[in-house]
C-alpha positions in Angstrom: -5.4 -6.6 -2.7 -7.3 -4.1 -4.9 -7.2 -4.2 -8.7 -7.0 -0.7 -10.0 -7.7 0.3 -13.6 -6.5 3.6 -14.9 -7.8 4.9 -18.2 -6.5 7.7 -20.5 -6.2 8.2 -24.2 -2.4 8.1 -24.2 0.6 8.9 -22.1 -1.1 11.4 -19.8 -2.4 8.7 -17.5 1.1 7.4 -16.9 1.9 10.6 -15.0 -1.1 9.8 -12.7 0.0 6.1 -12.5 3.4 7.1 -11.2 1.9 9.0 -8.3 -0.7 6.4 -7.6 2.0 3.7 -7.3 4.1 5.9 -5.1 1.2 6.6 -2.7 -0.5 3.2 -2.8 2.1 0.5 -3.4 -0.3 -2.2 -2.4 -2.5 -2.7 -5.5 -2.4 -4.4 -8.9 -2.4 -1.6 -11.5 -3.5 -1.8 -15.1 -2.9 1.3 -17.2 -5.1 1.3 -20.3 -3.8 3.7 -22.8 -6.6 4.1 -25.3 -4.4 5.3 -28.2 -7.0 4.0 -30.7 -9.2 6.9 -29.7 -6.6 9.6 -29.1 -7.4 12.4 -28.5 -10.3 12.4 -26.1 -10.4 16.2 -25.9 -11.8 16.7 -29.4 -14.6 14.1 -29.1 -18.2 14.8 -28.2 -19.6 13.8 -24.8 -21.8 11.1 -26.4 -18.8 9.7 -28.3 -16.7 9.5 -25.1 -19.5 7.8 -23.2 -19.9 5.2 -25.8 -16.2 4.5 -26.0 -15.8 4.4 -22.2 -18.7 2.0 -21.8 -17.3 -0.4 -24.3 -13.8 -0.1 -22.9 -14.9 -0.9 -19.4 -17.0 -3.9 -20.5 -14.1 -5.3 -22.5 -11.5 -4.9 -19.8 -13.7 -6.4 -17.1 -13.5 -9.7 -18.9 -9.8 -10.1 -18.2 -9.0 -7.7 -15.4 -11.5 -7.7 -12.5 -11.1 -4.1 -11.4 -12.3 -2.9 -8.0 -11.4 0.7 -8.6 -11.3 2.7 -11.8 -9.3 5.9 -12.1 -10.3 8.2 -14.9 -6.7 9.6 -15.4 -8.0 12.2 -17.7 -9.9 15.5 -17.0 -12.0 15.2 -20.2 -13.1 11.6 -19.4 -14.0 12.7 -15.9 -16.2 15.6 -16.8 -18.0 13.7 -19.6 -18.3 10.1 -18.4 -17.8 9.8 -14.6 -21.5 10.1 -13.5 -22.7 7.7 -16.2 -20.0 5.1 -15.3 -20.9 5.3 -11.6 -24.5 4.7 -12.4 -23.7 1.7 -14.6 -21.0 0.1 -12.3 -22.5 0.5 -8.8 -20.1 -2.0 -7.2 -17.0 -0.3 -8.5 -15.3 2.8 -6.9 -14.5 5.5 -9.4 -11.9 8.2 -9.0 -11.9 11.2 -11.3 -9.3 13.7 -12.2 -10.2 17.4 -12.1 -8.1 20.5 -12.6 -6.4 21.7 -9.3 -8.3 25.0 -9.3 -9.1 25.0 -5.6 -5.5 24.7 -4.5 -4.5 27.5 -6.9 -7.3 29.7 -5.5 -5.9 29.1 -2.0 -2.8 31.1 -3.0 -3.8 33.4 -5.8 -6.7 35.5 -7.0 -8.8 34.4 -10.0 -7.2 37.0 -12.3 -3.8 35.6 -11.5 -4.6 32.0 -12.6 -4.4 30.5 -16.1 -6.1 27.2 -16.8 -4.8 25.2 -19.8 -6.8 22.2 -20.9 -8.6 20.5 -23.8 -11.6 22.1 -25.4 -13.9 19.4 -23.9 -12.7 19.9 -20.4 -13.1 23.6 -20.6 -16.6 23.1 -22.0 -17.8 20.4 -19.5 -15.9 20.8 -16.3 -18.3 22.1 -13.7 -15.7 23.9 -11.5 -14.2 25.7 -14.5 -17.7 26.9 -15.5 -18.6 28.0 -12.0 -15.3 29.9 -11.3 -15.7 33.2 -13.1 -12.7 35.3 -13.6 -10.2 32.5 -14.3 -8.8 32.6 -17.9 -8.9 29.3 -19.7 -6.9 28.5 -22.8 -7.6 25.4 -24.9 -4.6 23.6 -26.3 -6.2 21.1 -28.7 -3.0 19.8 -30.3 -0.8 19.5 -27.3 -1.8 16.0 -26.1 -1.0 14.6 -29.6 2.3 16.4 -29.7 3.3 14.9 -26.3 2.5 11.4 -27.3 4.4 11.9 -30.6 7.5 13.1 -28.8 7.8 11.1 -25.6 11.5 10.6 -26.2 12.1 14.3 -26.4 9.6 16.6 -24.7 11.7 19.6 -25.7 11.1 18.9 -29.4 10.9 21.9 -31.6 7.2 21.2 -32.5 6.2 21.1 -28.9 8.1 24.3 -28.0 6.8 26.1 -31.1 3.2 25.2 -30.3 3.6 26.3 -26.7 5.2 29.6 -27.8 2.5 30.2 -30.3 -0.3 29.4 -27.9 1.0 30.9 -24.7 3.8 33.3 -25.6 1.5 36.4 -25.3 0.7 35.4 -21.7 4.3 35.7 -20.4 4.4 37.7 -17.2 0.6 38.0 -17.0 -0.2 35.2 -14.6 1.1 33.9 -11.3 -0.2 30.4 -11.5 -1.0 27.8 -14.2 -3.5 25.0 -13.6 -2.8 22.0 -15.8 -6.2 20.7 -16.9 -4.9 17.8 -18.9 -2.8 14.9 -17.6 -0.7 14.9 -20.7 0.6 18.4 -19.7 2.0 17.2 -16.4 5.2 16.2 -18.1 5.7 19.7 -19.6 6.1 21.8 -16.5 9.5 23.1 -17.3 8.7 23.7 -20.9 5.6 25.7 -19.9 7.7 27.8 -17.4 10.2 28.5 -20.1 7.4 30.1 -22.1 5.3 31.8 -19.4 8.1 32.8 -17.0 8.1 32.4 -13.2 4.7 30.8 -12.6 3.6 28.2 -10.0 2.2 25.1 -11.7 -0.6 23.1 -10.2 -1.5 19.6 -11.3 -3.9 17.0 -9.7 -1.8 13.8 -9.7 -1.3 13.8 -6.0 -4.9 14.6 -5.3 -6.0 11.6 -7.4 -3.5 9.4 -5.6 -4.7 10.5 -2.2 -8.3 9.8 -3.2 -7.3 6.4 -4.4 -5.5 5.8 -1.0 -8.8 6.5 0.8 -10.5 3.6 -0.9 -7.4 1.3 -0.7 -6.9 1.9 3.1 -10.1 0.0 3.7 -8.2 -3.2 2.8 -6.7 -5.0 5.7 -3.5 -5.6 3.8 -3.2 -2.0 2.6 0.3 -1.6 4.1 1.8 -4.4 2.1 4.4 -3.1 -0.3 3.7 -5.6 -3.0 2.2 -4.5 -6.3 2.1 -5.2 -10.0 2.0 -2.6 -12.8 0.8 -3.5 -16.3 0.3 -1.2 -19.3 -1.8 -2.0 -22.4 -2.8 -0.1 -25.5 -6.0 -0.3 -27.5 -4.4 0.2 -30.9 -0.7 0.3 -31.7 1.1 -2.4 -29.6 4.4 -0.9 -30.7 3.6 1.9 -28.2 3.9 -0.4 -25.3 7.7 -0.1 -25.1 7.5 3.6 -25.6 5.0 4.1 -22.8 6.8 1.7 -20.5 10.1 3.6 -21.0 8.3 6.9 -20.3 6.7 5.5 -17.2 10.1 4.4 -15.9 11.9 7.6 -16.9 
């Protein structure tokens, strides 16, 4: 049975974890919520590489991971190549904005990508795909983690309205370039109108399944899910309730 580690700065990775467990219920999962370093999206590439290297080395001491899922777009575009170089015996799965599926249905001018500043700056696909409008939402991940018990909180809705209100009716599709945003689909539609929303959770889970299926017991429906934080242990209950909600 594979040991699968997922890493994100907060609750965003829990949205990916849900999908991974649903698609691959034959692994031991550890979700590492690095709340001590929240948010990832406003840190430099070198800062994130240093943080990630230390996190992986620390976690390996007590959880012998076979596969690591970077359940964060920012972490993927800043640290994935370096992690693969350092940990050659580990399979790494990244999370990238679902731009290709959106382009399969809509023109570039009809697509809005919302993400962190770091993802917009460093993601190769975003930078190669000219004509898609990208909007950074630097505060949204923090607001999500601060309001997991009420994702319709006034401060979330006010921020979405302030950031996206002028785009209502201008786009047909929205690509969620941050895993924290996956829990806000209805909130985003309430601001932008009738848009199709694309996230990458299922794509990540299917990529994980590709590696897991190489195990002879990959059909066994037996798994363990654990969640840990790097800073505030009081968040464990909050994250666990959010995962199970």
